[in-house]
VEXVO-987447 format. One line per field, with one value per atom (N, C-alpha, C, O): residue in one letter; atom name; z, x, y. Coordinates in steps of 0.001 Angstrom, whole numbers, plus 500000, padded with zeros to 6 digits. Example, Ala and Ser with C-alpha at 12.3 -4.5 7.8 and 13.67 -1.06 7.14 Angstrom:
BEGIN
residu [A / A / A / A / S / S / S / S]
atome [N / CA / C / O / N / CA / C / O]
z [507800 / 507800 / 507800 / 508465 / 507080 / 507140 / 507870 / 508039]
x [513190 / 512300 / 513200 / 514236 / 512850 / 513670 / 512900 / 513409]
y [494310 / 495500 / 496700 / 496681 / 497750 / 498940 / 500030 / 501138]
//
This chain:
BEGIN
residu [M / M / M / M / T / T / T / T / T / T / T / T / R / R / R / R / D / D / D / D / P / P / P / P / D / D / D / D / L / L / L / L / C / C / C / C / V / V / V / V / I / I / I / I / T / T / T / T / C / C / C / C / A / A / A / A / V / V / V / V / S / S / S / S / G / G / G / G / V / V / V / V / L / L / L / L / A / A / A / A / S / S / S / S / V / V / V / V / V / V / V / V / A / A / A / A / I / I / I / I / F / F / F / F / L / L / L / L / M / M / M / M / A / A / A / A / R / R / R / R / T / T / T / T / G / G / G / G / N / N / N / N / V / V / V / V / Y / Y / Y / Y / P / P / P / P / Q / Q / Q / Q / V / V / V / V / G / G / G / G / L / L / L / L / Q / Q / Q / Q / P / P / P / P / A / A / A / A / V / V / V / V / I / I / I / I / G / G / G / G / F / F / F / F / V / V / V / V / A / A / A / A / T / T / T / T / L / L / L / L / S / S / S / S / D / D / D / D / P / P / P / P / G / G / G / G / G / G / G / G / R / R / R / R / L / L / L / L / L / L / L / L / M / M / M / M / S / S / S / S / V / V / V / V / T / T / T / T / A / A / A / A / R / R / R / R / Q / Q / Q / Q / F / F / F / F / V / V / V / V / M / M / M / M / L / L / L / L / G / G / G / G / V / V / V / V / L / L / L / L / G / G / G / G / G / G / G / G / Y / Y / Y / Y / T / T / T / T / T / T / T / T / F / F / F / F / S / S / S / S / S / S / S / S / F / F / F / F / S / S / S / S / L / L / L / L / Q / Q / Q / Q / T / T / T / T / L / L / L / L / N / N / N / N / L / L / L / L / A / A / A / A / R / R / R / R / D / D / D / D / G / G / G / G / E / E / E / E / W / W / W / W / L / L / L / L / Y / Y / Y / Y / A / A / A / A / S / S / S / S / A / A / A / A / N / N / N / N / V / V / V / V / V / V / V / V / L / L / L / L / S / S / S / S / V / V / V / V / I / I / I / I / L / L / L / L / C / C / C / C / L / L / L / L / L / L / L / L / A / A / A / A / V / V / V / V / W / W / W / W / F / F / F / F / G / G / G / G / H / H / H / H / V / V / V / V / V / V / V / V / A / A / A / A / R / R / R / R / L / L / L / L / I / I / I / I / N / N / N / N / R / R / R / R]
atome [N / CA / C / O / N / CA / C / O / N / CA / C / O / N / CA / C / O / N / CA / C / O / N / CA / C / O / N / CA / C / O / N / CA / C / O / N / CA / C / O / N / CA / C / O / N / CA / C / O / N / CA / C / O / N / CA / C / O / N / CA / C / O / N / CA / C / O / N / CA / C / O / N / CA / C / O / N / CA / C / O / N / CA / C / O / N / CA / C / O / N / CA / C / O / N / CA / C / O / N / CA / C / O / N / CA / C / O / N / CA / C / O / N / CA / C / O / N / CA / C / O / N / CA / C / O / N / CA / C / O / N / CA / C / O / N / CA / C / O / N / CA / C / O / N / CA / C / O / N / CA / C / O / N / CA / C / O / N / CA / C / O / N / CA / C / O / N / CA / C / O / N / CA / C / O / N / CA / C / O / N / CA / C / O / N / CA / C / O / N / CA / C / O / N / CA / C / O / N / CA / C / O / N / CA / C / O / N / CA / C / O / N / CA / C / O / N / CA / C / O / N / CA / C / O / N / CA / C / O / N / CA / C / O / N / CA / C / O / N / CA / C / O / N / CA / C / O / N / CA / C / O / N / CA / C / O / N / CA / C / O / N / CA / C / O / N / CA / C / O / N / CA / C / O / N / CA / C / O / N / CA / C / O / N / CA / C / O / N / CA / C / O / N / CA / C / O / N / CA / C / O / N / CA / C / O / N / CA / C / O / N / CA / C / O / N / CA / C / O / N / CA / C / O / N / CA / C / O / N / CA / C / O / N / CA / C / O / N / CA / C / O / N / CA / C / O / N / CA / C / O / N / CA / C / O / N / CA / C / O / N / CA / C / O / N / CA / C / O / N / CA / C / O / N / CA / C / O / N / CA / C / O / N / CA / C / O / N / CA / C / O / N / CA / C / O / N / CA / C / O / N / CA / C / O / N / CA / C / O / N / CA / C / O / N / CA / C / O / N / CA / C / O / N / CA / C / O / N / CA / C / O / N / CA / C / O / N / CA / C / O / N / CA / C / O / N / CA / C / O / N / CA / C / O / N / CA / C / O / N / CA / C / O / N / CA / C / O / N / CA / C / O / N / CA / C / O / N / CA / C / O / N / CA / C / O / N / CA / C / O / N / CA / C / O / N / CA / C / O / N / CA / C / O / N / CA / C / O / N / CA / C / O / N / CA / C / O / N / CA / C / O / N / CA / C / O / N / CA / C / O / N / CA / C / O / N / CA / C / O / N / CA / C / O / N / CA / C / O / N / CA / C / O / N / CA / C / O / N / CA / C / O]
z [500000 / 500000 / 500000 / 500647 / 499311 / 499238 / 499818 / 500207 / 499866 / 500358 / 499424 / 499794 / 498222 / 497295 / 497639 / 497088 / 498534 / 498853 / 500303 / 500995 / 500782 / 502196 / 502525 / 503615 / 501596 / 501868 / 501997 / 502877 / 501132 / 501192 / 502496 / 503091 / 502934 / 504196 / 505368 / 506230 / 505408 / 506491 / 506465 / 507512 / 505295 / 505175 / 505611 / 506339 / 505171 / 505534 / 507036 / 507619 / 507660 / 509115 / 509842 / 510835 / 509361 / 510003 / 509867 / 510841 / 508672 / 508444 / 509278 / 509937 / 509262 / 510005 / 511505 / 512226 / 511977 / 513402 / 513841 / 514885 / 513063 / 513387 / 513320 / 514224 / 512259 / 512137 / 513276 / 513833 / 513613 / 514706 / 516020 / 516812 / 516258 / 517489 / 517551 / 518592 / 516451 / 516404 / 516658 / 517450 / 515999 / 516188 / 517626 / 518241 / 518168 / 519535 / 520548 / 521469 / 520395 / 521320 / 521238 / 522264 / 520029 / 519854 / 520520 / 521263 / 520262 / 520827 / 522337 / 523054 / 522815 / 524258 / 524983 / 526088 / 524374 / 524982 / 525040 / 525970 / 524062 / 524003 / 524881 / 525289 / 525174 / 525914 / 527304 / 527964 / 527769 / 529100 / 529182 / 530128 / 528201 / 528143 / 527963 / 528242 / 527512 / 527208 / 525695 / 525081 / 525103 / 523651 / 523282 / 522922 / 523363 / 522985 / 521481 / 520692 / 521105 / 519702 / 518976 / 518450 / 518951 / 518293 / 517430 / 517498 / 516623 / 515887 / 514432 / 513697 / 514030 / 512613 / 511982 / 510833 / 512691 / 512088 / 511554 / 510407 / 512340 / 511769 / 510638 / 509698 / 510728 / 509652 / 508362 / 507283 / 508477 / 507290 / 506696 / 505474 / 507538 / 507040 / 506282 / 505182 / 506862 / 506176 / 504877 / 503879 / 504893 / 503720 / 502593 / 501463 / 502906 / 501889 / 501394 / 500202 / 502304 / 501901 / 500878 / 499888 / 501113 / 500201 / 498926 / 497833 / 499058 / 497894 / 496942 / 495731 / 497491 / 496641 / 496301 / 495789 / 496589 / 496147 / 494630 / 493952 / 494086 / 492636 / 491842 / 490748 / 492358 / 491657 / 492109 / 491675 / 492978 / 493529 / 492608 / 491553 / 493026 / 492211 / 492320 / 491429 / 493399 / 493610 / 493096 / 493744 / 491939 / 491340 / 491946 / 491870 / 492541 / 493152 / 492772 / 492631 / 492611 / 492388 / 493693 / 494760 / 493596 / 494781 / 495792 / 496989 / 495317 / 496208 / 496884 / 498083 / 496125 / 496704 / 497737 / 498794 / 497443 / 498389 / 499665 / 500760 / 499549 / 500726 / 501516 / 502747 / 500812 / 501476 / 502329 / 503486 / 501760 / 502488 / 503589 / 504732 / 503251 / 504212 / 505369 / 506532 / 505054 / 506087 / 506733 / 507925 / 505938 / 506460 / 507119 / 508342 / 506315 / 506829 / 507771 / 508916 / 507315 / 508162 / 509275 / 510362 / 509028 / 510052 / 511270 / 512384 / 511065 / 512174 / 513141 / 514291 / 512696 / 513556 / 514472 / 515437 / 514214 / 515006 / 515680 / 515790 / 516122 / 516715 / 518013 / 518854 / 518153 / 519347 / 520564 / 521693 / 520330 / 521455 / 522132 / 523357 / 521390 / 521984 / 522838 / 523959 / 522306 / 523043 / 524334 / 525395 / 524239 / 525408 / 526459 / 527650 / 526023 / 526966 / 527662 / 528870 / 526914 / 527521 / 528542 / 529622 / 528203 / 529123 / 530361 / 531477 / 530179 / 531308 / 532224 / 533446 / 531643 / 532461 / 533277 / 534442 / 532679 / 533416 / 534567 / 535684 / 534296 / 535333 / 536440 / 537622 / 536063 / 537038 / 537942 / 539111 / 537391 / 538165 / 538995 / 539667 / 538946 / 539727 / 539075 / 539709 / 537827 / 537084 / 536362 / 535133 / 537148 / 536585 / 535712 / 534692 / 536091 / 535285 / 533915 / 532889 / 533910 / 532646 / 531805 / 530582 / 532471 / 531747 / 531097 / 529939 / 531846 / 531297 / 530174 / 529142 / 530387 / 529350 / 528093 / 526980 / 528265 / 527114 / 526299 / 525069 / 526978 / 526271 / 525521 / 524317 / 526233 / 525637 / 524532 / 523426 / 524834 / 523837 / 522634 / 521504 / 522866 / 521739 / 520757 / 519546 / 521273 / 520384 / 519643 / 518421 / 520368 / 519743 / 518755 / 517621 / 519189 / 518318 / 517119 / 516037 / 517296 / 516145 / 515102 / 513906 / 515557 / 514609 / 513910 / 512700 / 514656 / 514050 / 513065 / 512006 / 513413 / 512532 / 511234 / 510157 / 511335 / 510113 / 509252 / 508032 / 509877 / 509144 / 508464 / 507297 / 509177 / 508620 / 507405 / 506372 / 507540 / 506408 / 505214 / 504072 / 505474 / 504414 / 503719 / 502491 / 504510 / 503954 / 503095 / 501991 / 503590 / 502840 / 501527 / 500482 / 501573 / 500346 / 499366 / 498158 / 499855 / 498957 / 498267 / 497084 / 498985 / 498380 / 497293 / 496244 / 497540 / 496550 / 495348 / 494217 / 495570 / 494482 / 493545 / 492441 / 493956 / 493106 / 491874 / 491060]
x [500838 / 500000 / 500879 / 501925 / 500476 / 501242 / 500406 / 499255 / 500998 / 500252 / 499100 / 498210 / 499103 / 497995 / 496804 / 495719 / 496987 / 495933 / 495457 / 495391 / 495124 / 494750 / 493475 / 493355 / 492516 / 491280 / 491543 / 490986 / 492382 / 492729 / 493442 / 493213 / 494294 / 495009 / 494034 / 494152 / 493089 / 492100 / 491235 / 490989 / 490775 / 489938 / 490721 / 490200 / 491959 / 492794 / 492989 / 492858 / 493300 / 493499 / 492220 / 492262 / 491095 / 489820 / 489507 / 489117 / 489677 / 489410 / 490350 / 489903 / 491629 / 492586 / 492354 / 492503 / 491997 / 491716 / 490534 / 490584 / 489477 / 488288 / 488622 / 488267 / 489300 / 489660 / 490566 / 490377 / 491536 / 492447 / 491688 / 491951 / 490761 / 489974 / 489083 / 488990 / 488433 / 487559 / 488355 / 487939 / 489493 / 490336 / 490841 / 490801 / 491311 / 491834 / 490747 / 490995 / 489548 / 488445 / 488070 / 487864 / 487980 / 487641 / 488688 / 488336 / 489959 / 491013 / 491150 / 491418 / 490967 / 491055 / 489918 / 490109 / 488744 / 487618 / 487902 / 487472 / 488612 / 488924 / 490115 / 490229 / 491005 / 492226 / 492263 / 493301 / 491165 / 491161 / 491956 / 492716 / 491787 / 492458 / 493964 / 494665 / 494472 / 495893 / 496010 / 495640 / 496517 / 496649 / 497936 / 497899 / 499080 / 500325 / 500368 / 499789 / 501055 / 501152 / 502215 / 503183 / 502032 / 502993 / 502259 / 501037 / 503016 / 502435 / 502190 / 503083 / 500965 / 500608 / 500701 / 501128 / 500320 / 500269 / 501613 / 501679 / 502693 / 503977 / 504435 / 505090 / 504091 / 504461 / 503764 / 504352 / 502514 / 501771 / 502417 / 502502 / 502873 / 503531 / 504809 / 505040 / 505636 / 506852 / 506545 / 507245 / 505510 / 505097 / 504647 / 505124 / 503729 / 503203 / 504296 / 504364 / 505154 / 506228 / 507143 / 507513 / 507508 / 508425 / 507719 / 508270 / 506519 / 505787 / 505421 / 505346 / 505192 / 504787 / 505943 / 505731 / 507170 / 508340 / 508282 / 507603 / 508971 / 508936 / 509281 / 508750 / 510143 / 510478 / 509656 / 509912 / 508667 / 507865 / 506754 / 506511 / 506087 / 505016 / 503694 / 502850 / 503512 / 502265 / 502435 / 503063 / 501872 / 501998 / 500970 / 499765 / 501462 / 500589 / 501113 / 502319 / 500195 / 500640 / 501253 / 501030 / 502014 / 502642 / 501577 / 501728 / 500503 / 499436 / 498759 / 498485 / 498490 / 497852 / 498762 / 498296 / 500045 / 501000 / 501071 / 501078 / 501122 / 501148 / 499850 / 499866 / 498731 / 497432 / 497419 / 496999 / 497874 / 497877 / 498926 / 498626 / 500161 / 501270 / 501143 / 501270 / 500897 / 500890 / 499520 / 499410 / 498499 / 497159 / 496556 / 496429 / 496185 / 495463 / 496331 / 495942 / 497491 / 498340 / 499003 / 499232 / 499307 / 499929 / 499045 / 499545 / 497745 / 496821 / 496815 / 496404 / 497261 / 497256 / 498468 / 498454 / 499475 / 500697 / 501066 / 502242 / 500066 / 500342 / 501105 / 500792 / 502089 / 502923 / 502133 / 502424 / 501132 / 500346 / 499563 / 499442 / 499034 / 498305 / 499246 / 498911 / 500403 / 501414 / 501790 / 501889 / 501996 / 502382 / 501289 / 501567 / 500039 / 498922 / 498770 / 498538 / 498900 / 498794 / 499903 / 499661 / 501106 / 502228 / 502034 / 502299 / 501580 / 501320 / 500251 / 500395 / 499186 / 498123 / 498640 / 498275 / 499476 / 500065 / 500934 / 500854 / 501753 / 502627 / 501803 / 502105 / 500785 / 499928 / 499209 / 498948 / 498894 / 498242 / 499238 / 498858 / 500513 / 501533 / 502038 / 502740 / 501692 / 502103 / 503420 / 503482 / 504469 / 505759 / 506371 / 506990 / 506208 / 506747 / 506078 / 506746 / 504745 / 504017 / 504319 / 504432 / 504446 / 504774 / 506149 / 506328 / 507115 / 508474 / 508481 / 509122 / 507763 / 507684 / 507016 / 507415 / 506000 / 505320 / 506282 / 506266 / 507123 / 508093 / 509106 / 509299 / 509749 / 510818 / 510270 / 510810 / 509199 / 508662 / 508067 / 508195 / 507414 / 506837 / 507901 / 507734 / 508995 / 510067 / 510685 / 510827 / 511047 / 511698 / 510762 / 511149 / 509528 / 508604 / 508165 / 507946 / 508033 / 507690 / 508795 / 508528 / 510027 / 511145 / 511201 / 511419 / 511007 / 511001 / 509846 / 510010 / 508681 / 507520 / 507711 / 507371 / 508254 / 508510 / 509544 / 509391 / 510589 / 511607 / 510974 / 511260 / 510116 / 509471 / 508606 / 508663 / 507812 / 506993 / 507848 / 507493 / 508970 / 509908 / 510473 / 510534 / 510884 / 511472 / 510438 / 510758 / 509213 / 508170 / 507884 / 507764 / 507776 / 507512 / 508679 / 508455 / 509908 / 511079 / 511024 / 511349 / 510619 / 510493 / 509417 / 509586 / 508335 / 507270 / 507728 / 507363 / 508517 / 508978 / 509966 / 510199 / 510549 / 511552 / 510948 / 511658]
y [498828 / 500000 / 501229 / 501253 / 502199 / 503431 / 504556 / 504361 / 505718 / 506871 / 507207 / 507973 / 506647 / 506868 / 505984 / 506172 / 505031 / 504080 / 504193 / 503178 / 505393 / 505497 / 504737 / 504177 / 504707 / 503973 / 502484 / 501828 / 501949 / 500536 / 500213 / 499160 / 501106 / 500914 / 500862 / 499992 / 501767 / 501816 / 500563 / 499964 / 500162 / 498961 / 497728 / 496883 / 497627 / 496485 / 496395 / 495319 / 497513 / 497522 / 497141 / 496414 / 497624 / 497296 / 495804 / 495159 / 495263 / 493843 / 492984 / 492045 / 493287 / 492465 / 492574 / 491587 / 493739 / 493898 / 493065 / 492416 / 493076 / 492271 / 490785 / 490029 / 490362 / 488950 / 488497 / 487416 / 489312 / 488958 / 488848 / 487942 / 489746 / 489701 / 488473 / 487822 / 488155 / 486974 / 485707 / 484861 / 485567 / 484382 / 484317 / 483252 / 485427 / 485453 / 485101 / 484322 / 485663 / 485375 / 483904 / 483256 / 483378 / 481963 / 481067 / 480151 / 481323 / 480485 / 480658 / 479694 / 481878 / 482098 / 481389 / 480883 / 481348 / 480633 / 479132 / 478451 / 478631 / 477199 / 476809 / 475653 / 477770 / 477441 / 478058 / 478005 / 478639 / 479235 / 480522 / 480726 / 481389 / 482695 / 482613 / 483586 / 481499 / 481374 / 481306 / 480305 / 482358 / 482402 / 483120 / 484296 / 482435 / 483090 / 483347 / 482600 / 484402 / 484795 / 483969 / 484517 / 482685 / 481808 / 480803 / 480677 / 480096 / 478982 / 479262 / 479684 / 479020 / 479039 / 480421 / 480534 / 481465 / 482797 / 483275 / 483715 / 483209 / 483624 / 482707 / 483157 / 481424 / 480506 / 480911 / 480843 / 481330 / 481767 / 483005 / 483130 / 483921 / 485131 / 484765 / 485267 / 483897 / 483461 / 482740 / 482914 / 481940 / 481176 / 482106 / 481998 / 483018 / 483937 / 484876 / 485175 / 485342 / 486260 / 485620 / 486250 / 484377 / 483701 / 483253 / 483382 / 482736 / 482249 / 483382 / 483178 / 484582 / 485701 / 486635 / 487734 / 486193 / 486951 / 487131 / 486360 / 488121 / 488303 / 487034 / 486843 / 486177 / 484938 / 483750 / 482627 / 483971 / 482889 / 482426 / 483013 / 481364 / 480782 / 481525 / 481428 / 482260 / 482982 / 484409 / 485246 / 484666 / 485989 / 486933 / 486693 / 487999 / 489005 / 490379 / 490583 / 491312 / 492687 / 493197 / 492625 / 494258 / 494841 / 495248 / 495003 / 495867 / 496313 / 495118 / 495160 / 494062 / 492871 / 492223 / 491797 / 492146 / 491537 / 492361 / 491797 / 493669 / 494528 / 494425 / 494431 / 494332 / 494181 / 492913 / 492942 / 491812 / 490535 / 490528 / 490185 / 490908 / 490808 / 491801 / 491419 / 493055 / 494086 / 494256 / 494544 / 494075 / 494298 / 493085 / 493030 / 492112 / 490954 / 490123 / 489890 / 489677 / 488839 / 489639 / 489108 / 490878 / 491707 / 491909 / 492065 / 491907 / 492076 / 490915 / 491067 / 489766 / 488590 / 488521 / 487757 / 489262 / 489140 / 490449 / 490793 / 491165 / 492463 / 492319 / 491476 / 493143 / 493128 / 493604 / 493208 / 494456 / 494965 / 493849 / 493856 / 492901 / 491773 / 490935 / 490552 / 490661 / 489900 / 490631 / 490015 / 491922 / 492717 / 492722 / 492579 / 492886 / 492905 / 491552 / 491500 / 490468 / 489140 / 488920 / 488382 / 489331 / 489168 / 490045 / 489600 / 491271 / 492166 / 491581 / 491616 / 491045 / 490450 / 489271 / 489116 / 488450 / 487326 / 487838 / 487327 / 488836 / 489388 / 490054 / 489892 / 490788 / 491462 / 490460 / 490741 / 489297 / 488244 / 487437 / 486478 / 487827 / 487133 / 485860 / 485073 / 485655 / 484460 / 484738 / 484733 / 484979 / 485382 / 484297 / 484603 / 483046 / 481948 / 481921 / 481793 / 482043 / 482038 / 483285 / 483205 / 484430 / 485659 / 485548 / 485925 / 485030 / 484851 / 483825 / 484022 / 482730 / 481694 / 482243 / 481902 / 483091 / 483688 / 484531 / 484484 / 485306 / 486149 / 485287 / 485456 / 484368 / 483562 / 482661 / 482630 / 481932 / 481004 / 481720 / 481247 / 482862 / 483593 / 484040 / 483897 / 484582 / 485039 / 483856 / 483892 / 482824 / 481662 / 480970 / 480688 / 480695 / 479973 / 480803 / 480257 / 482115 / 482961 / 482935 / 482821 / 483040 / 482980 / 481627 / 481561 / 480558 / 479219 / 479055 / 478449 / 479593 / 479462 / 480243 / 479754 / 481453 / 482235 / 481512 / 481437 / 480985 / 480229 / 479017 / 478749 / 478280 / 477098 / 477463 / 476796 / 478517 / 478968 / 479348 / 479058 / 479993 / 480377 / 479132 / 479076 / 478140 / 476913 / 476172 / 475732 / 476032 / 475323 / 476042 / 475402 / 477365 / 478122 / 478011 / 477932 / 478003 / 477837 / 476485 / 476384 / 475445 / 474118 / 474124 / 473502 / 474812 / 474908 / 475721 / 475403 / 476761 / 477623 / 476939 / 477431 / 475826 / 475163 / 474573 / 473983]
//
């Protein structure tokens, strides 16, 4: 998205925010309010980023790629959600869980993005 696309930027942020909230509420209800920002979402970002590279198999316009990468998928991995969850754990005196959330989220997010990248590279061959 460029500065020429302010409406698209606003729509993308609104859609991704709603989708991220719906997914988070659904998963938190299923896991007892424990929903670390790890796992599939960063893997999807790594996967789409590599698959839609200029030399990749998924041909997307620059605007479409930015819409998906920064807007839709970006809404699922917001740092503010991670920070709020960690703060709530710490405020509740759950220091072990708060620390584990920080360490595991960083490590698992990096591993998930790497995994998505590797899978997409294999597909691009």
